[in-house]
C-alpha positions in Angstrom: 121.0 113.5 115.0 121.8 117.0 115.9 117.8 118.9 116.3 117.8 122.4 114.3 116.3 125.0 116.8 114.2 127.4 115.1 113.5 130.7 115.8 111.3 133.8 114.1 113.4 135.9 112.0 113.4 139.2 110.6 112.8 142.7 111.9 111.8 145.1 109.4 113.7 143.8 106.4 111.1 143.2 103.3 113.2 141.2 101.7 114.0 138.4 104.1 112.3 135.7 102.3 113.9 136.7 99.0 117.2 136.2 100.8 116.2 133.1 102.7 114.9 131.4 99.2 118.1 131.8 97.4 120.1 130.3 100.2 117.9 127.4 100.4 118.0 126.9 96.5 121.9 127.1 96.8 122.3 124.6 99.3 123.0 121.6 97.9 125.7 122.6 95.3 127.0 125.5 97.7 130.2 123.6 98.7 130.6 122.0 95.1 130.3 125.5 93.5 131.7 127.3 96.5 133.3 126.0 99.5 136.7 124.6 98.5 138.2 127.9 96.7 141.8 128.3 97.9 140.9 131.8 98.8 138.0 130.5 101.1 140.5 127.6 103.0 143.1 130.9 103.1 140.8 132.9 104.9 139.6 130.1 107.0 142.8 129.5 108.0 143.0 133.1 109.1 139.6 132.6 111.3 140.8 129.8 113.0 144.1 131.1 113.9 142.3 133.8 115.4 140.1 132.1 117.5 141.1 131.6 121.2 141.6 127.9 121.8 140.2 128.4 125.4 136.7 129.8 124.1 133.8 128.0 125.9 130.9 129.4 124.0 131.4 130.6 119.8 128.7 131.1 117.5 129.4 130.5 113.6 127.1 133.4 112.4 126.0 132.3 109.1 127.2 129.0 109.3 125.8 127.7 105.7 127.0 124.0 104.8 128.8 124.3 108.3 132.6 124.0 107.4 133.9 126.5 109.7 131.6 124.8 112.7 133.4 121.7 112.0 136.9 123.5 111.6 136.1 125.1 115.4 135.6 121.7 116.7 138.8 119.9 115.8 140.4 123.3 117.1 138.5 124.0 120.5 138.7 122.1 123.7 135.8 119.4 123.5 134.3 120.7 126.0 133.2 123.9 124.0 130.1 124.6 122.5 130.0 125.3 118.8 126.8 127.2 117.6 125.8 127.5 113.7 123.6 130.0 113.0 121.6 130.5 109.9 118.2 131.6 108.7 118.2 128.9 105.8 116.7 126.0 107.1 118.4 124.2 104.0 121.9 125.0 104.7 121.6 123.6 108.4 120.6 120.6 107.0 123.4 120.2 104.9 125.6 121.1 107.9 123.8 118.8 109.8 124.5 116.0 107.3 128.0 117.2 106.8 128.9 117.2 110.6 131.9 114.7 111.5 131.5 115.1 115.1 129.1 112.1 116.1 129.2 112.2 119.8 129.4 116.2 120.4 128.1 117.8 117.0 127.6 121.4 117.3 124.2 123.1 118.0 122.7 124.3 115.1 119.9 127.4 115.3 117.9 129.1 112.5 117.5 132.6 113.1 118.2 135.8 111.5 121.5 138.1 112.3 119.3 140.7 113.3 117.8 138.9 116.5 120.3 136.6 117.8 118.6 134.1 120.1 120.8 134.4 123.0 121.3 136.5 125.9 123.4 139.4 126.2 127.0 138.5 127.0 126.7 135.1 126.5 129.4 134.3 123.9 133.2 134.2 124.0 133.2 134.4 120.0 131.6 135.3 117.5 132.6 134.3 113.6 131.5 135.2 110.4 132.5 134.3 107.3 131.2 135.4 103.6 128.3 136.7 105.2 127.9 140.2 106.4 128.6 141.5 102.6 125.2 139.4 101.5 123.2 141.6 104.4 121.7 144.9 102.7 123.2 148.1 104.0 120.4 148.9 105.7 120.6 146.1 108.5 124.7 145.7 108.7 125.1 148.0 111.6 121.8 146.4 113.7 123.4 143.4 113.0 126.8 143.9 114.4 125.1 145.8 117.3 123.5 142.4 117.8 126.8 140.5 117.7 128.0 143.0 120.4 125.0 142.7 122.6 125.7 138.9 122.8 129.5 139.1 123.4 130.8 138.9 126.3 133.0 141.9 127.7 136.7 140.6 126.3 134.9 138.2 123.9 136.4 138.4 120.3 134.4 139.2 116.7 136.4 137.3 113.5 134.7 138.6 110.2 136.1 137.0 107.0 134.4 139.1 103.9 134.3 140.5 100.7 135.0 143.8 100.8 135.8 146.5 98.0 139.0 147.2 96.2 141.3 149.9 96.9 140.2 152.1 94.7 136.8 151.1 94.2 135.9 148.8 91.2 132.4 149.4 89.5 129.7 146.7 89.4 130.9 144.6 86.1 134.8 145.2 87.2 134.0 143.5 90.7 131.9 140.7 89.7 134.7 139.9 87.1 137.5 139.5 90.2 134.8 138.2 92.1 134.2 135.3 89.7 138.4 135.1 89.2 139.1 134.9 93.0 136.3 132.4 93.9 135.7 130.2 90.9 139.3 130.4 89.2 138.3 127.2 87.9 135.8 128.1 85.6 135.6 130.7 82.7 134.7 134.0 83.7 131.1 134.0 82.5 130.5 130.8 84.1 132.2 131.9 87.3 129.6 135.5 87.1 126.6 133.2 86.5 127.6 132.0 90.2 127.0 135.0 91.9 124.1 135.7 93.8 121.7 137.7 91.9 119.5 139.4 94.6 122.3 141.5 95.6 125.6 141.9 97.5 127.0 144.6 99.5 130.7 144.6 99.8 132.1 147.1 101.7 135.6 149.2 101.7 137.6 148.0 104.7 137.4 151.2 106.4 133.9 151.4 106.5 133.7 147.9 107.6 135.7 148.7 110.3 134.0 152.3 111.2 130.7 150.1 111.3 132.4 148.0 114.0 133.7 150.6 116.2 130.4 152.2 116.3 128.7 148.6 117.2 131.2 149.3 120.3 133.9 147.0 119.5 137.9 147.9 119.5 141.2 147.0 119.4 140.6 146.0 115.5 143.3 143.7 113.6 143.1 143.9 110.0 144.6 140.8 107.7 144.3 141.6 104.0 144.1 138.1 102.2 143.8 139.6 98.4 142.4 143.0 97.2 139.0 141.7 97.9 138.9 139.2 100.8 140.1 140.7 104.4 139.7 139.2 108.0 139.0 141.4 110.7 139.1 140.8 114.6 137.6 142.6 117.0 137.2 143.0 121.1 134.4 143.6 123.0 136.0 146.0 125.4 135.4 146.3 129.2 132.7 149.0 129.9 135.7 151.4 131.8 137.2 151.2 128.2 134.5 153.2 126.6 134.6 155.8 128.7 
């Protein structure tokens, strides 16, 4: 069985333990609650389509129960290294239990996105699915800069995430739309009860693109799935392209 490698997490985020406890508590029910929503499947299809099949090292940042990692194992060359990264040990344990690749399963690493335990320029692709909007705004640029550090030149960052509608909705309206989008099989109030209680911080697409550029990414490609879900692809440019 795949070993979960643990690293120290969290640089300067006072609520990290609260976020970890929240996701640890949701790990066993997460796939049943959220994982099979049609919008998630559609977004994951877009992510896989953007992922180069020839990539050798791919990090699934915020892997959760490992749905993206498992799709990647079927998409990439068998020699590729897929790393499932998450700060929730219980999510990683669920991912390990659900792994269908017994001979060459994804590697699993417990660490925070602000301190990815990989050498600079060591990954070909980093994927983040429905994770960044759960990271406090004060940490989002730091996370994107850490992704840029770890990516090799001309490496790809692929983000599928919840975003603000255009024009933006107020919090109550946003909760209602999120519930309808991700829990279409539930009554609206029941869907709202499934949402994270500690805070969610979806950005407008323009703001997310701006942060990606500030972090050093270029060649942004946008796929808007619906009013509150988008997939963005970006490249870590060669140094001369930044001049």
